[in-house]
C-alpha positions as CSV (number, residue, x, y, z in Angstrom):
1,X,-15.2,-12.8,-34.4
2,X,-14.7,-12.3,-38.0
3,X,-11.6,-13.4,-39.4
4,X,-11.5,-16.3,-37.1
5,X,-10.5,-18.9,-39.9
6,X,-7.7,-16.7,-40.7
7,X,-6.6,-16.3,-37.2
8,X,-6.9,-20.5,-37.0
9,X,-4.6,-20.7,-40.0
10,X,-2.0,-18.3,-38.6
11,X,-2.3,-19.9,-35.1
12,X,-0.9,-23.3,-37.1
13,X,1.6,-21.5,-38.8
14,X,2.8,-19.8,-35.6
15,X,2.7,-22.8,-33.2
16,X,6.4,-24.0,-33.6
17,X,7.6,-20.6,-33.2
18,X,5.5,-20.2,-30.1
19,X,6.5,-23.7,-28.6
20,X,10.1,-22.7,-29.1
21,X,9.9,-19.4,-27.6
22,X,8.1,-20.9,-24.8
23,X,11.1,-23.1,-24.1
24,X,13.4,-20.3,-24.2
25,X,11.3,-18.6,-21.5
26,X,11.3,-21.9,-19.2
27,X,13.0,-19.8,-16.0
28,X,9.9,-17.8,-15.8
29,X,7.2,-20.3,-14.8
30,X,4.8,-17.9,-15.5
31,X,5.7,-17.4,-19.0
32,X,6.0,-21.0,-20.0
33,X,2.5,-21.2,-20.3
34,X,1.6,-19.8,-23.7
35,X,2.2,-23.1,-25.8
36,X,-1.2,-24.3,-24.5
37,X,-2.7,-20.9,-24.7
38,X,-4.5,-20.9,-28.0
39,X,-6.9,-23.9,-27.3
40,X,-10.3,-23.0,-27.4
41,X,-11.7,-24.2,-24.2
42,X,-14.9,-22.4,-23.8
43,X,-17.7,-21.3,-26.1
44,X,-16.9,-17.9,-27.1
45,X,-13.0,-18.0,-26.6
46,X,-11.2,-17.0,-29.6
47,X,-7.5,-18.1,-30.6
48,X,-4.7,-15.9,-29.3
49,X,-1.8,-15.1,-31.8
50,X,1.8,-15.6,-30.2
51,X,4.7,-14.4,-32.1
52,X,8.6,-14.2,-31.0
53,X,10.5,-11.0,-31.2
54,X,13.7,-9.2,-30.5
55,X,14.5,-5.6,-30.1
56,X,18.1,-3.8,-29.4
57,X,18.5,-2.1,-26.0
58,X,21.5,-0.5,-24.4
59,X,21.8,-3.3,-22.3
60,X,21.8,-5.8,-25.0
61,X,19.3,-7.7,-27.1
62,X,15.8,-8.4,-25.6
63,X,13.9,-11.3,-26.7
64,X,10.2,-11.5,-25.8
65,X,7.0,-12.9,-26.9
66,X,4.1,-11.0,-28.1
67,X,0.2,-12.3,-27.7
68,X,-2.7,-10.6,-29.4
69,X,-6.2,-11.5,-29.1
70,X,-9.5,-11.1,-27.3
71,X,-10.5,-12.2,-23.9
72,X,-14.5,-12.7,-23.5
73,X,-15.8,-11.0,-20.5
74,X,-18.6,-13.1,-19.0
75,X,-21.6,-12.9,-16.9
76,X,-20.6,-13.9,-13.3
77,X,-23.6,-16.4,-12.7
78,X,-24.1,-17.9,-16.0
79,X,-21.0,-17.6,-17.9
80,X,-22.5,-15.8,-20.7
81,X,-20.5,-13.8,-22.9
82,X,-21.2,-9.9,-22.8
83,X,-18.4,-8.6,-24.6
84,X,-14.8,-9.2,-25.7
85,X,-11.7,-7.0,-24.5
86,X,-8.7,-6.7,-27.2
87,X,-5.1,-7.0,-25.6
88,X,-1.5,-7.0,-26.6
89,X,0.7,-8.6,-24.1
90,X,4.7,-8.6,-24.2
91,X,6.4,-11.6,-22.0
92,X,10.2,-11.6,-21.6
93,X,12.3,-14.0,-20.0
94,X,13.1,-13.6,-16.2
95,X,16.7,-12.9,-15.6
96,X,17.0,-14.5,-12.0
97,X,14.4,-17.4,-12.4
98,X,12.0,-15.2,-10.4
99,X,8.4,-14.3,-11.5
100,X,8.6,-11.2,-13.5
101,X,6.2,-8.5,-12.5
102,X,3.2,-7.9,-14.9
103,X,1.7,-4.3,-15.6
104,X,-1.7,-3.9,-16.9
105,X,-2.0,-0.5,-18.9
106,X,-4.6,1.6,-20.6
107,X,-5.4,4.9,-21.6
108,X,-8.2,7.5,-20.6
109,X,-10.9,9.0,-22.4
110,X,-12.8,7.0,-21.0
111,X,-13.3,5.5,-24.3
112,X,-9.9,5.4,-25.7
113,X,-8.0,2.8,-26.8
114,X,-4.6,2.0,-25.3
115,X,-2.3,3.1,-28.4
116,X,-0.7,6.1,-27.0
117,X,1.0,4.3,-24.1
118,X,1.6,1.1,-26.1
119,X,3.2,2.6,-29.3
120,X,4.6,5.8,-27.8
121,X,5.9,4.9,-24.3
122,X,5.9,1.4,-22.9
123,X,5.8,-1.1,-25.6
124,X,8.9,-2.8,-26.9
125,X,8.3,-1.0,-30.3
126,X,7.8,2.6,-30.6
127,X,6.2,4.3,-33.4
128,X,8.0,7.4,-35.4
129,X,6.0,9.3,-37.7
130,X,5.0,6.5,-39.9
131,X,7.1,3.5,-39.0
132,X,8.0,1.4,-35.7
133,X,11.6,1.3,-34.4
134,X,12.9,-0.4,-31.2
135,X,12.2,1.3,-28.0
136,X,15.0,1.3,-25.8
137,X,12.7,3.0,-22.9
138,X,10.4,0.3,-23.3
139,X,9.1,-0.7,-19.5
140,X,9.4,-4.7,-20.8
141,X,12.7,-4.5,-19.5
142,X,11.4,-5.0,-15.7
143,X,7.9,-6.3,-16.3
144,X,5.8,-8.2,-18.7
145,X,3.4,-5.8,-20.2
146,X,-0.4,-6.1,-21.0
147,X,-2.2,-3.4,-23.0
148,X,-6.0,-3.4,-22.8
149,X,-8.6,-1.8,-24.9
150,X,-11.7,-1.1,-23.2
151,X,-15.0,-2.1,-25.0
152,X,-16.0,0.2,-27.6
153,X,-12.5,0.9,-28.4
154,X,-9.8,-0.8,-30.8
155,X,-10.9,-4.2,-31.7
156,X,-13.1,-4.7,-28.3
157,X,-16.6,-5.0,-28.6
158,X,-19.8,-5.7,-26.6
159,X,-21.4,-9.0,-27.4
160,X,-24.8,-7.1,-28.5
161,X,-26.2,-3.9,-28.8
162,X,-28.3,-4.5,-25.7
163,X,-25.0,-5.2,-23.6
164,X,-23.3,-2.2,-24.5
165,X,-24.7,-0.2,-21.8
166,X,-23.0,-2.6,-19.4
167,X,-19.6,-1.3,-20.2
168,X,-20.2,2.3,-21.1
169,X,-20.2,3.7,-17.5
170,X,-17.9,4.0,-14.8
171,X,-18.8,0.9,-12.3
172,X,-19.7,-1.2,-15.5
173,X,-16.0,-0.4,-16.8
174,X,-14.2,-0.9,-13.6
175,X,-15.8,-4.3,-13.2
176,X,-15.2,-5.5,-16.8
177,X,-11.4,-4.4,-16.3
178,X,-11.0,-6.3,-13.1
179,X,-12.8,-9.4,-15.1
180,X,-10.1,-9.0,-17.6
181,X,-7.3,-9.0,-15.4
182,X,-8.4,-12.0,-13.7
183,X,-9.3,-14.1,-16.9
184,X,-6.0,-13.1,-18.3
185,X,-3.8,-14.1,-15.2
186,X,-5.8,-17.2,-15.1
187,X,-5.4,-18.1,-18.9
188,X,-1.7,-17.4,-19.0
189,X,-0.8,-18.8,-15.4
190,X,0.3,-15.2,-14.3
191,X,-1.5,-15.2,-11.0
192,X,2.0,-15.2,-9.0
193,X,3.6,-12.8,-10.9
194,X,3.7,-9.1,-9.0
195,X,0.8,-7.0,-10.0
196,X,0.9,-3.5,-11.5
197,X,-2.0,-1.3,-12.9
198,X,-1.1,1.9,-15.2
199,X,-3.1,4.4,-16.7
200,X,-3.1,7.9,-18.2
201,X,-5.6,10.7,-17.9
202,X,-9.2,9.2,-17.2
203,X,-7.1,5.8,-17.0
204,X,-6.1,6.8,-13.5
205,X,-9.7,6.5,-12.5
206,X,-9.8,2.9,-14.0
207,X,-6.4,2.2,-11.9
208,X,-8.1,3.5,-8.8
209,X,-11.4,1.9,-9.2
210,X,-10.0,-1.6,-10.2
211,X,-7.5,-1.5,-7.1
212,X,-10.3,-1.2,-4.8
213,X,-12.2,-3.9,-6.7
214,X,-9.2,-6.2,-6.5
215,X,-8.3,-5.3,-2.9
216,X,-11.8,-6.2,-1.8
217,X,-11.5,-9.4,-3.6
218,X,-8.2,-10.2,-1.7
219,X,-5.9,-10.0,-5.0
220,X,-2.9,-8.5,-4.0
221,X,-1.8,-5.5,-6.1
222,X,1.8,-4.2,-5.8
223,X,1.7,-0.8,-7.3
224,X,-0.5,1.6,-9.0
225,X,0.8,3.9,-11.9
226,X,-1.1,7.1,-12.3
227,X,-0.1,9.4,-15.3
228,X,-1.6,12.7,-16.0
229,X,-4.5,12.5,-14.1
230,X,-3.9,13.6,-10.8
231,X,-5.0,11.6,-7.4
232,X,-8.6,10.7,-7.9
233,X,-10.6,10.9,-4.7
234,X,-8.3,13.5,-3.2
235,X,-11.5,15.2,-1.8
236,X,-10.3,18.7,-2.4
237,X,-12.6,21.5,-3.2
238,X,-12.7,23.3,-6.4
239,X,-10.8,26.2,-5.0
240,X,-7.8,24.0,-4.4
241,X,-7.8,23.0,-8.1
242,X,-8.5,26.4,-9.3
243,X,-5.5,27.7,-7.2
244,X,-3.1,24.8,-7.9
245,X,-3.5,25.4,-11.8
246,X,-1.5,28.6,-11.4
247,X,2.0,27.1,-11.6
248,X,1.2,25.4,-14.9
249,X,0.1,28.6,-16.4
250,X,2.9,30.6,-15.0
251,X,5.3,28.0,-16.8
252,X,3.4,28.4,-20.0
253,X,3.2,32.1,-19.9
254,X,7.2,32.1,-19.1
255,X,7.5,29.8,-22.2
256,X,5.7,32.2,-24.4
257,X,7.3,35.2,-22.7
258,X,4.0,36.7,-21.7
259,X,4.9,37.3,-17.9
260,X,6.4,40.7,-16.7
261,X,9.8,41.7,-17.1
262,X,10.6,40.9,-13.4
263,X,9.1,37.1,-13.7
264,X,10.7,36.6,-17.2
265,X,14.5,36.4,-15.2
266,X,14.6,33.1,-13.7
267,X,11.8,30.6,-14.5
268,X,12.6,28.3,-11.4
269,X,12.3,31.3,-9.0
270,X,9.2,32.6,-10.7
271,X,7.5,29.0,-10.2
272,X,8.1,28.8,-6.8
273,X,6.8,32.6,-6.2
274,X,3.5,31.5,-8.1
275,X,3.3,28.2,-6.2
276,X,3.8,30.0,-2.9
277,X,1.4,32.6,-3.7
278,X,-1.4,30.2,-5.1
279,X,-1.3,28.3,-2.0
280,X,-0.8,30.7,0.7
281,X,-2.7,33.5,-0.8
282,X,-5.0,32.5,-3.6
283,X,-6.4,29.5,-2.1
284,X,-7.6,31.0,1.1
285,X,-8.9,34.0,-0.9
286,X,-11.1,31.4,-3.0
287,X,-12.1,29.8,0.2
288,X,-13.5,32.7,1.9
289,X,-14.5,35.0,-1.5
290,X,-17.7,35.8,-0.3
291,X,-16.0,37.9,2.5
292,X,-13.7,39.5,0.4
293,X,-14.1,43.3,-0.2
294,X,-13.9,45.0,-3.7
295,X,-10.3,46.3,-2.8
296,X,-9.2,42.8,-2.0
297,X,-10.7,41.2,-4.8
298,X,-8.8,43.8,-7.2
299,X,-5.7,42.8,-5.8
300,X,-6.1,39.3,-6.3
301,X,-7.4,39.6,-9.5
302,X,-4.4,41.8,-10.7
303,X,-1.7,39.4,-9.0
304,X,-3.5,36.4,-10.6
305,X,-3.0,38.1,-14.0
306,X,0.8,38.9,-13.2
307,X,1.3,35.4,-12.5
308,X,-0.3,33.8,-15.4
309,X,0.3,36.4,-18.2
310,X,-3.1,37.6,-19.1
311,X,-4.5,41.2,-18.9
312,X,-6.0,42.1,-15.4
313,X,-9.3,42.9,-17.2
314,X,-9.5,39.0,-18.3
315,X,-9.9,38.2,-14.7
316,X,-13.7,38.0,-13.2
317,X,-13.9,39.9,-10.4
318,X,-17.0,37.8,-9.1
319,X,-15.3,34.4,-9.4
320,X,-11.7,35.4,-9.4
321,X,-11.3,32.2,-11.5
322,X,-10.2,31.6,-15.1
323,X,-11.1,28.3,-16.3
324,X,-9.0,26.0,-18.4
325,X,-10.8,26.8,-21.5
326,X,-10.8,30.7,-21.0
327,X,-7.0,30.6,-20.3
328,X,-6.3,28.4,-23.4
329,X,-8.1,31.2,-25.4
330,X,-6.6,34.1,-23.5
331,X,-2.9,34.0,-23.3
332,X,-2.4,34.3,-27.2
333,X,-5.6,34.8,-28.9
334,X,-9.1,33.2,-29.0
335,X,-9.1,32.3,-32.8
336,X,-8.3,28.8,-33.7
337,X,-4.8,29.7,-34.8
338,X,-3.9,31.0,-31.3
339,X,-5.2,28.8,-28.9
340,X,-3.2,27.0,-26.8
341,X,-3.2,23.2,-26.7
342,X,-5.2,21.7,-24.0
343,X,-2.6,18.9,-23.7
344,X,0.2,20.8,-24.0
345,X,0.3,24.6,-23.4
346,X,3.4,25.0,-25.4
347,X,1.8,24.2,-28.5
348,X,-0.2,27.0,-30.3
349,X,-3.1,26.2,-32.8
350,X,-4.2,22.9,-33.8
351,X,-2.0,19.9,-34.0
352,X,-1.6,18.1,-37.2
353,X,-2.0,14.2,-37.4
354,X,0.7,12.4,-39.4
355,X,-1.2,11.0,-42.2
356,X,1.0,7.6,-41.9
357,X,0.2,7.2,-38.2
358,X,-3.1,5.1,-38.7
359,X,-1.5,2.8,-41.7
360,X,1.6,2.1,-39.5
361,X,-0.6,1.2,-36.4
362,X,-2.7,-1.2,-38.5
363,X,0.5,-2.4,-40.1
364,X,1.9,-3.3,-36.8
365,X,-1.0,-5.1,-35.3
366,X,-2.2,-7.2,-38.4
367,X,1.4,-7.6,-39.8
368,X,4.4,-7.6,-37.3
369,X,1.8,-9.1,-34.4
370,X,-0.1,-11.3,-36.8
371,X,-3.5,-10.3,-35.6
372,X,-5.4,-10.6,-38.8
373,X,-8.8,-9.4,-38.5
374,X,-11.5,-7.4,-40.7
375,X,-12.7,-5.5,-37.5
376,X,-12.1,-1.8,-37.8
377,X,-9.7,-0.8,-34.9
378,X,-12.0,1.9,-33.4
379,X,-9.9,5.1,-32.9
380,X,-7.7,5.0,-36.1
381,X,-9.9,3.3,-38.6
382,X,-13.2,4.8,-40.1
383,X,-14.7,1.2,-39.9
384,X,-17.8,-0.1,-41.9
385,X,-19.9,1.6,-44.4
386,X,-22.2,4.0,-43.1
387,X,-25.8,2.7,-42.0
388,X,-28.9,4.8,-43.2
389,X,-30.6,6.9,-40.5
390,X,-29.0,9.5,-38.2
391,X,-25.5,9.3,-37.1
392,X,-24.9,7.3,-34.0
393,X,-23.3,9.2,-31.0
394,X,-19.8,8.3,-30.1
395,X,-19.1,6.0,-27.3
396,X,-17.5,8.7,-25.5
397,X,-21.1,10.6,-25.6
398,X,-22.9,7.5,-24.7
399,X,-20.9,7.5,-21.4
400,X,-22.2,7.3,-18.0
401,X,-20.9,8.7,-14.9
402,X,-23.1,6.4,-12.7
403,X,-20.9,6.3,-9.5
404,X,-22.5,9.4,-8.1
405,X,-25.4,11.8,-8.7
406,X,-23.8,14.4,-11.1
407,X,-24.9,18.0,-10.2
408,X,-25.2,20.9,-12.9
409,X,-22.3,22.3,-11.0
410,X,-20.1,19.3,-11.5
411,X,-21.0,18.8,-14.9
412,X,-20.4,22.6,-15.8
413,X,-17.0,22.5,-14.4
414,X,-16.3,19.3,-16.5
415,X,-17.3,21.3,-19.7
416,X,-15.0,24.1,-18.9
417,X,-11.9,21.6,-18.5
418,X,-12.1,20.5,-15.2
419,X,-11.7,16.9,-15.5
420,X,-14.3,14.0,-15.3
421,X,-16.9,14.9,-12.5
422,X,-16.7,13.1,-9.0
423,X,-14.2,10.8,-8.4
424,X,-14.1,8.8,-5.0
425,X,-11.4,7.6,-2.9
426,X,-11.1,4.0,-4.6
427,X,-7.3,4.1,-4.4
428,X,-6.9,5.3,-0.9
429,X,-9.5,2.2,0.3
430,X,-7.5,-0.1,-1.7
431,X,-4.2,1.2,0.1
432,X,-6.2,0.8,3.6
433,X,-6.9,-3.1,2.6
434,X,-3.4,-3.7,1.2
435,X,-0.7,-2.2,3.2
436,X,2.1,-2.9,0.6
437,X,0.5,-1.2,-2.0
438,X,2.8,1.7,-3.5
439,X,1.7,4.5,-5.8
440,X,3.7,6.5,-8.5
441,X,2.1,9.9,-9.7
442,X,3.5,11.7,-12.8
443,X,2.2,15.0,-14.4
444,X,3.7,17.3,-17.2
445,X,4.6,20.8,-16.4
446,X,2.7,22.3,-19.3
447,X,-0.8,20.1,-19.0
448,X,-3.5,22.4,-18.7
449,X,-5.6,19.7,-16.8
450,X,-3.0,18.6,-14.1
451,X,-0.9,20.3,-11.4
452,X,2.3,19.1,-10.3
453,X,2.6,21.0,-7.1
454,X,-1.2,20.2,-6.3
455,X,-0.5,16.5,-6.5
456,X,2.4,17.0,-3.8
457,X,0.2,19.1,-1.7
458,X,-2.6,16.1,-2.0
459,X,-0.3,13.5,-0.9
460,X,1.4,15.8,1.9
461,X,-2.3,16.1,3.3
462,X,-2.9,12.4,3.4
463,X,-2.3,10.1,6.6
464,X,1.2,9.4,7.0
465,X,0.4,5.6,6.7
466,X,-0.9,6.3,3.1
467,X,1.4,9.4,1.9
468,X,4.6,7.8,2.5
469,X,3.7,5.1,0.0
470,X,3.3,7.7,-2.6
471,X,6.0,8.8,-5.1
472,X,5.5,12.1,-7.2
473,X,7.3,13.4,-10.2
474,X,6.7,16.3,-12.1
475,X,8.3,16.3,-15.8
476,X,8.9,18.8,-18.6
477,X,6.4,17.9,-20.9
478,X,2.6,18.1,-21.7
479,X,-0.2,15.4,-21.1
480,X,1.5,12.9,-23.1
481,X,4.8,13.4,-20.9
482,X,6.4,11.0,-23.3
483,X,6.4,13.0,-26.4
484,X,9.5,15.1,-24.9
485,X,12.5,12.4,-25.6
486,X,14.4,13.6,-22.4
487,X,11.0,13.4,-20.4
488,X,10.4,9.8,-22.1
489,X,13.5,8.6,-20.8
490,X,13.4,10.0,-17.4
491,X,9.5,8.7,-16.9
492,X,10.7,5.3,-18.1
493,X,13.6,5.3,-15.5
494,X,11.4,6.3,-12.8
495,X,8.8,4.1,-13.4
496,X,11.2,1.1,-13.9
497,X,12.7,1.9,-10.6
498,X,9.1,2.3,-9.0
499,X,8.1,-1.3,-10.4
500,X,11.4,-3.1,-9.3
501,X,11.3,-1.5,-5.7
502,X,7.4,-2.1,-5.5
503,X,7.5,-5.7,-6.5
504,X,7.1,-8.1,-3.5
C-alpha cells in the first residue's frame, strides 16, 4: 500500500499509547490483544494504526481504542491476496469483565462506503457540518464496533484489475465480507465476543447473505440489524410492496398538506385508515387485477389517489400502480425544484451537500485516527489525475446481481425505484440453522423505499419459530433515520437494548 513507510513511522510513535491502553482494557480478554496486532505476520499484511481516545457521554467519560487499517482478503486455497478491505474499529473496556459484543457495520449501495453509519449514527465521534463532536448516541456504549468498507469503496481496493470482478457482485461480496469478519476476529482475538451484523439499505442484503454463510460454517451469530432495507427474501409478490408503500405516501402527503380535508384532521387516524385499506382492499385488488371490471378499477384508482394525495387522473387504470419515481414527481411537481427526495419525502428539491463534509472526514481518518495514506477515499475524494481514454464506469455500474437470473421485469421494477432485484431468504435460512439468532428491523416513516407496516406484515407471516425472534420499529425519519435527532436517539436506545438482550 502506498504510504506504508509513513504508516510504519506512525506505528512506532503510537506503540506506547497502544500498549498502555491495552493494559487499561485488561478485564476484557478480547480487547487486550491489540498490542501485538501491528506486526506484519504474512506477506500482504499492512500495519494497523492504534490510537487511544475518550468521549463524554451522559453516563460519564468513555475511553476507547481506535483501530484503522486494511485486512487482506485471500484466496482460500493458495492464500494469495485478492484485495484489501479498509476498516475502522472501536474497542472499549468491559464493565463487568465479560467479553463485550462486537458489531460489524456497513452501508449499502451496493458499492457505498460505511461513512453514514460510522460518522452519523454509531461511531463515538459524529460529524456536524464540518467538524466532529462526541456522539452520546454511539453504540460503543454496549458493543465494540467495526466499520467495513467493501472493495471498491473508501480505501478498500482489489489487488489487481483482474481481481475486481470477484468482489463486484452479490455472491462475491458476501464471501469477501464473511472472510473479512473471520480474519478480523482471528487477528484481534475477538472470536469469543457475541457477534452482531448491522447494515443499511442494500447493506441488509449483505447482513442476510453473510449470516447464512456464517451459519453454514458453524459460526454463532447472535443478532442481525436491518435498517432501511426491509427484510430480504420475504417472498412477497410485487403487489404486496405496491400496496404497502401507501402508508408512507399518505404520511408524506399529510406532511405536505396534500390530502383531502377529512384526512388532514388526525395523522395517526389517517395512517391507520390508509394501512387498513392498502392491506385489505388495495392488495387483493392488485392480486386479482385481471378480473376487475372498469367500475372497480375506477373506484380503486380514486381511493388510491385520495390516500396518497395525487389527482385521480395520475393513476394508471391498467396497472392501478404508481411507481416510486412517478410518485416523487407527481405529489408537488415534476421539475427538479419540486421532486420529492427519494430518501426522505419531506424534502422537496435537491439536497445540498455541506462543502466542509469531505474535508472533515478526511481530516478525521488521516488526522484524529492517524491513518496516513495517499490513497483517495472513494466516495468523498476525487482521487487521481484522470487517465486518457473514455471515462470508466462507476463500481455501481459494474456491479453484477449474480445470485439469480435477473428478468427484464425485475430490472424494470428496480429502475423505477423498487429496490435491488431478487433477494433470497438468506437470513431466514440462517435463523433455521441458528436457533438463538435475533433480528432487529428499522424503517423510516418518510422513506420512499421502505414500508413500516409492510415489515410488520412480513414478520407476522413467518413461521412462529422465526417471527417471535424479530423486533420491528418505525421511526419519524427518512432512509437515514438518524438525521432526525429525536429518531437517532430512539434508534440508538432501541438497538443498544436489542444488542444487550440478544448477546448470549
